[in-house]
C-alpha positions as CSV (number, residue, x, y, z in Angstrom):
1,M,21.3,-35.7,-4.1
2,T,25.0,-35.9,-4.9
3,Q,27.4,-33.0,-4.5
4,L,27.9,-33.0,-8.2
5,T,24.2,-32.7,-8.9
6,K,23.9,-29.8,-6.4
7,I,26.7,-28.0,-8.1
8,S,25.3,-28.6,-11.5
9,L,21.9,-27.3,-10.5
10,A,23.4,-24.2,-8.9
11,L,25.4,-23.4,-12.0
12,A,22.4,-23.9,-14.2
13,F,20.4,-21.6,-12.0
14,F,23.0,-18.8,-12.0
15,F,23.6,-19.3,-15.8
16,C,19.9,-18.8,-16.5
17,A,19.5,-16.0,-14.0
18,S,22.3,-14.0,-15.5
19,F,20.7,-14.1,-19.0
20,T,17.4,-13.1,-17.5
21,F,18.9,-10.2,-15.8
22,L,20.7,-9.0,-19.0
23,H,17.6,-9.4,-21.1
24,H,15.4,-6.4,-21.3
25,G,11.8,-6.9,-22.6
26,W,9.3,-4.6,-24.2
27,A,8.0,-3.5,-20.8
28,D,10.8,-0.9,-20.5
29,Y,9.6,0.9,-23.7
30,D,6.5,3.1,-24.1
31,Q,4.5,1.3,-26.7
32,T,1.8,4.1,-26.6
33,K,4.3,6.5,-28.2
34,P,5.4,5.0,-31.5
35,T,8.0,7.1,-33.3
36,D,8.3,6.9,-37.1
37,F,11.3,8.8,-38.4
38,E,14.0,8.7,-41.2
39,T,17.6,8.9,-40.3
40,K,21.0,7.6,-41.2
41,I,23.0,4.9,-39.4
42,E,25.9,6.5,-37.6
43,E,27.2,3.2,-36.1
44,S,25.9,-0.3,-35.9
45,I,26.9,-3.3,-33.8
46,Y,25.7,-6.6,-35.4
47,E,26.0,-9.0,-32.5
48,N,23.9,-10.8,-29.9
49,P,21.9,-10.3,-27.7
50,H,20.5,-7.5,-30.0
51,V,21.8,-5.6,-33.0
52,L,22.3,-2.0,-32.0
53,A,22.2,1.1,-34.2
54,K,23.3,4.6,-33.3
55,V,21.3,7.2,-35.2
56,K,20.4,10.8,-35.0
57,Y,16.9,11.7,-33.8
58,K,16.0,15.4,-33.2
59,K,19.7,16.3,-33.4
60,E,20.5,13.8,-30.6
61,L,22.5,10.6,-31.0
62,I,20.4,7.7,-29.7
63,T,20.8,4.0,-29.4
64,V,18.1,1.9,-31.1
65,F,17.8,-1.8,-30.1
66,L,16.9,-3.9,-33.1
67,A,16.3,-7.7,-33.1
68,P,18.8,-10.6,-32.3
69,T,21.1,-11.4,-35.1
70,S,19.4,-14.7,-35.9
71,R,16.0,-12.9,-36.4
72,M,17.6,-10.2,-38.5
73,T,19.3,-12.7,-40.9
74,D,16.2,-14.9,-41.0
75,R,14.2,-11.9,-42.2
76,G,16.9,-10.9,-44.8
77,L,18.5,-8.0,-43.0
78,T,22.2,-8.5,-42.9
79,A,25.0,-6.6,-41.3
80,D,26.2,-5.0,-44.6
81,M,22.7,-3.5,-45.1
82,I,22.9,-1.3,-42.0
83,T,26.4,0.1,-42.1
84,K,27.4,3.7,-41.4
85,G,25.7,6.1,-43.7
86,T,22.8,3.9,-44.7
87,S,19.5,5.8,-44.9
88,V,16.8,4.0,-42.9
89,R,13.3,4.6,-41.7
90,L,12.6,3.4,-38.1
91,V,9.4,2.8,-36.2
92,A,10.5,2.6,-32.6
93,Y,9.3,3.1,-29.1
94,P,11.1,5.4,-26.6
95,H,12.6,3.9,-23.4
96,K,10.5,4.9,-20.4
97,T,13.5,6.2,-18.4
98,E,16.5,6.3,-20.7
99,K,16.3,9.5,-22.7
100,N,18.5,8.4,-25.6
101,E,17.3,4.9,-26.1
102,M,14.6,3.3,-28.3
103,R,13.6,-0.2,-29.3
104,A,12.6,-0.7,-33.0
105,E,9.4,-2.4,-34.0
106,R,10.4,-2.3,-37.7
107,I,13.0,-0.9,-40.0
108,F,12.9,0.1,-43.7
109,V,16.1,-0.2,-45.7
110,G,16.1,0.6,-49.4
111,G,12.3,0.9,-49.3
112,K,11.9,-2.7,-48.0
113,K,10.2,-3.3,-44.6
114,F,11.7,-5.6,-42.0
115,E,9.6,-6.6,-39.0
116,L,11.8,-7.0,-35.9
117,R,9.5,-8.4,-33.3
């Protein structure tokens, strides 16, 4: 194996490992406790790896992880549909250890349902 091949393999390994470390799966969220609530978007960040929405839930500001941008746009949910002040209904699961974090299973905007998983 050449030195260049070894370096390329090492870089590929670290590149893949870094994304695996940054990605958080469904295991961190308690799927036995679905939470269905209506709220307004306080802030949204429409970028990868996941779209984020800051919303009020029980008078607390929480972060809700939505889907990746490609899945959102493929399903018709664009950035301008979830801007500050937009009323939404969320079905989400609470994080097992982070008090103010949820991951959304679906979102309703303007009465239309968008599946996020």
